[in-house]
N, C-alpha and C positions, 0 to 999 in steps of 0.2 A: 504493500500500499503506500501512498505517499502521504503526508501528514498535513492536514488542513491548518492554516494559520486564519483565524476569523477576523475580519474588521475590527479595530480597537487598538491593536498594537503599533508602535511607529513604523512607519513606512516612508518609502520614498516618491516623490511627485513621478508622473510619466516622463519618460526620457523624452529628449529632443536631440535632434540632429546637429551635430556641430561641425563645422567646416573648418579641420583642423590639418594641416599639412605635417603629416609623420611619415615620410615616404622613407621605408627601410627597405626598398626591393634591391637586391643584388642584380649584376647583370645576369640575363639568362644563361644558365650552362646546365652541365648534368645533373646538378642537385638542385633544379626546379622544375616543378612539372610543367609540362606543356599544356597550355591551357586554351590555345587559339584553334578551338575546333569549332565546325559550324554551330554545335549546340555546347553551351556550358553543361547540360545534362539534367536529369529529372530530381526532382524533389518530393519524396512522399511524407506526407503528415499523418500519422495513424492518432487520433484523437478519441481516446475512450473516456466517456463521462458517465453513463449510466450502465449497472451491472446486474445482472441476474441474482435475485435473493440468496438463491442457493449457494453464491461464492463469498456471500459474508462481507462483500464489498461495499461500502457507501459509495454515493454519487461525488462525482469529483467537480465541485462548485469552482469556477474559476479556470478551468481548462480551455475553454472556448476562447477566454482570453488570450491565453498562450498559442492556441492554434492561430489566431487572428495574427497576432504579432509574427510569428514565425512565417506564415504565409507572405505578409507583406514584406517581410526583410529579404526572403530568399528571391522571392519576385524580382525586387530592386536589384538583388545582385546578378538575376539573368536566369534563373532555374525556371523550369517548366515544373509548376507545382500542382501536386493533387492531394486534396484532404480527403481522408476516409474516417468517418466518425462512427463511433460505437460498433466496433469490429470483434465478431467472436475470434476465438483461436483458429477455426478453419480459415475463416475470411481473411485473416491476415496472413497465414500461411499461403494461402492462395495468390493473395494480392502480391506480396513479396516475391513468390516464385514465378508470378508471371512477368513482374518487373525485371526479376534476373535473367529471363529469357529474352527479354528484348535485344533488338540490335543496339548496342552503345558505341559502334565504331566510331560513328560522328559528334560523340558526345566526350566531353572532357572528363566528367566525375559523375559522381552521384551521392545524394544527400538523403538519409532519412531521419526524421524527428519524431520519436515515439513518446507518447504522452499518455500514461497510465498508472495504475497501481502496480507494484512490483514487489519482489523479494530478492534477496541474494540469487543471482544467476536466472531470475524468471521474470516474464513480464505478463501480465494481464490482458486477456480479451475480456468480452463480458460475460463469458461463460465460463472461465475457468484462466488457468494458466499454461504458458509454454516455455520452454528454455529458450532465454535469449540465444544461445549459439545456435540452435536450430533455425533461428530466422537472419541472423547476421550471416550465418554460414553458407547461405544460399548465394552469396555474393563473392565465396573465395575463387580463387584464380582458375580452378579445375572445374567450377561449374558456371561461372560466368565469363567466358573467354574474353567477350568485348570490352570489360572492364579491367583486364589484367594491365597492370602497370599504370593505373589510373587512380585517383583517390577516391575513396569510400567513406564517406563521413556518417556516423550515428551519433545523434543527439538523443539522449534517453532521460526522460524527466520520470522518474518513479524512485518508490523507496527500495533499498537494499538490505532492509532489516529493520529492528524495533530500535535500536539503540538511540540515545539523544545526546547531543555535543553540546556540554554546558560551557564551553570555551574556557580561557584562560586568562587571566590577567597579563599584561605585557608592558614592560616600562616604556614611558613616554619620551621621547626626544625632540625637544624644540617644538612642542605642542604637537607632534604627530605620533606614528607607531613604527617603532622600530622593527625592520624585517630583514632581517638578514636576505599506346595499346602496345603493348610492349613497343612504344615508341621512344625515341631518345637511345641512350646507350647501355641499357639493360644487356644481360649475357643472354645466351639461350635458354636458362632457366631461371626462374625465380621463385621464392617461397610462395605457396597458395595463399597463405596469411598476410602477404605484404600489401601495404599500401591501404590500411584500414587506420581510421581513427575512432575511438569510442570516447565519448564524452558523457559520463554519468553525472547527473544532479547531485550526487552525494556520495561520500566515501563508502565502503563496504560494511554493510552491517548496520547502517544509520537510516534513519528517516528522511526523507526529502519535504520540505516546507514548502505549502502552497498557500497564498493569498486568496481568498474566496473572490473578492474583488478585482484584484490586480492580477492574478495569476501567479505563477510559481517563482521564488527567487531567481532560480537557475535560467529558467526562460527569459525573464525579464533582462536579468544581465547579458545573457547570450545576445538576446535581439539589438540591446544598446550597443554592444562592444561591436558588433557586426555591421550596425550602422554607422558608428564613427570611423572605424577603423578595416571594414571589410575591402575598401579598393585600395589600401596602402599597407597593411602588415601580413606578414605571414600568418595561417591559421594558428600555429602555436604560440605565437605572440599575442594573437587574439585571446585565446583560452586561457592564458596566464592572468589577462586582465579580468577575463569573467572570472576566474578563482578569486582574484583579489577584491573584485567589487561583491560578491557574496560572501566571503569571509569577513569584509569588514563593515559593510553598509547594510546589512540585514541581521536582525534578532527579533526573537519571539519568544516570550515567557521565558527569559535569560537563556534559550537556546540558540545555538550558532549553527551554521553548515558549511561543509567544503565541498566543492565539485570535484570529481575524479576523471583525470583525463589518460587514457592508455592510447599510445600511439605505436603503430607501424608502418607509420609512412616513411617512405625512403626518400624524399626529395622535400623541399620547401613548397608549399601550396600559398599561391597570391592568386585571388579572385581576379579575372581581368578588368580593367578599366575601361 
């Protein structure tokens, strides 16, 4: 499950686009993904709000805000976005299988945004759960040949357990917080698990917080940072900023949250300008 943060706790105002010049792009080379394909690619958003009573899962109020933010941001980046609401396990599996079998030879990448309840290693359809690996594994290099060597990004807003993070006090310094297609030069064979990025809303074992009016902390931060830096910074730099924002700017009932990024990317990823 993911944990609802009901209205009343401090929260940030809706984000705005800022025109900032922070261009950290290196020259195109063997360590940067080729993105000048005819299409940037597909973005599939799975948005589960209502669940069968037999699952014991509550309605996920605020998830439609997340889906709306995500759709707008990825469309602005240039993706062809499809939103699928209230999907059963079978429907999720069929949807992602169908997409994995599409011809992506003219696409630079693939994105999937997954919004639902969850547990460690599992994701909920409206009628039960399924192992995340069964879903993401459909896009492995040996199963989705036209995305081999291309970035495949999964953004997962769901709980990964029931632990709560109460945070820890830090020393302040100067009023702040002290924090220390087989295109390109690939060899003949590459690992089937290469070129994936999994961005989880929370660390393993922990709840993931969602405001019933403004959406989840993770998706709010992700969309804001993609809007600000999506045309300027590498995806890992963007995700570091997402982590920073969630960790420092959000709190509910004295609880904190930190996203968790697992990268098997083999190159820098910059969205095309």
